[in-house]
N, C-alpha and C positions, 0 to 999 in steps of 0.2 A: 709592218703594216704601214701603207703610206698615209700621209696627212689627210688626204682625201677621204680614205677609209676610216680614220679616226673621227674626222668631223661627221661623216655619215653615221657611225656607231654612236657617237654622242647626240646627234640629232634624234636618232631612234630612241635612246634612252630618255632623253628630255621629253620626247612624245609620249612615251610610256609613263613617265612620271606625271605628265600633265593629265593623262587619261586616268591614271590611279588617283591623283588628287581630286579630279572632277568626280570619280566614282565615290570616294571616300565623302567628299561634300555632299553628293546626292543621297548617300546613305544617311549621313548625320541629318540632312533635312528631312528626309522620310521618317527617321526616328523621332525627331522633334514633333512633326506632324502627328505621328502616331501617339506620342505622349500626350499632346495637346487634345486629341480626340478622345483618348482614354480618360483624361481628367474631366472633360466636358461630359462624358457619358456617366462617369462616377457621379458627378454633381446632380445630373439629371435622375439618376436611379435613386440617389439619396432623397432628393426632393420628392419624388413620387412616392417612396417609401414612407417619408413623414407624413404626406398628404393622406395616404391610405391609412396609415395608423391612426391619425386624427379622426377620419371618418368612422372607422372601425369602433373607436372608443366612443364616439358620439352615438353610433347606432346601438352599441351595447348598453350604454346609459339610457337611452330611450326605451329600449326593449325591457330592461329591468324596471323601469318606471311603470310601463303598461302592465307588465306582470303583476306589480305590486297593486296597481289599481284594480285589476281584474280579481285578484286574490280578496281584496278588501270588499269589493261588489258581491263576490260569491259568500264570503262571511255574513256580510249584511242580510244577504237573501235567506240563508239558513236560518239566521236568528229571528227573522221576520216570519218565516214559514217553515217551522221545524217539521210539521207533518208532510209537507210537500217534499222536503229533503230526504226524509226517511223513505217515502214512497219512491222517489228518484233513485235512491241508493239501492233499494230492494230490486227495482227493475234493472238497473245496471248489473247487480250481482247475478240476477237470473240470466241475462244475456251473456254474460262472461262464462257462467257455468255451462249453458248450452253449447257455446262455442268450444269450450275446452273439452267437453264429453264428446262431441262429434270428431274431433281430431284424433282422439285416442282410439 
């Protein structure tokens, strides 16, 4: 091989090397960007999860308090008006009995 051909082949190999190096660098940059985006997304999902969890806990606590208050009001109503409570229970029993007997 002549010196000119050797120089040409070396030049091609150097060109390939630089393209390979640039491709590796681009791939590394893309990988780093993907990692950074993944970390940002993970942090965002974690924050959203924690916020949702806190809101759900507050709503559950508020619902439990309302249910407790309503149960206390119902108990007080029955204690003040036991006759009305008996008539209401009898009426509800008749309605449920009619609904069940029509389905059968």
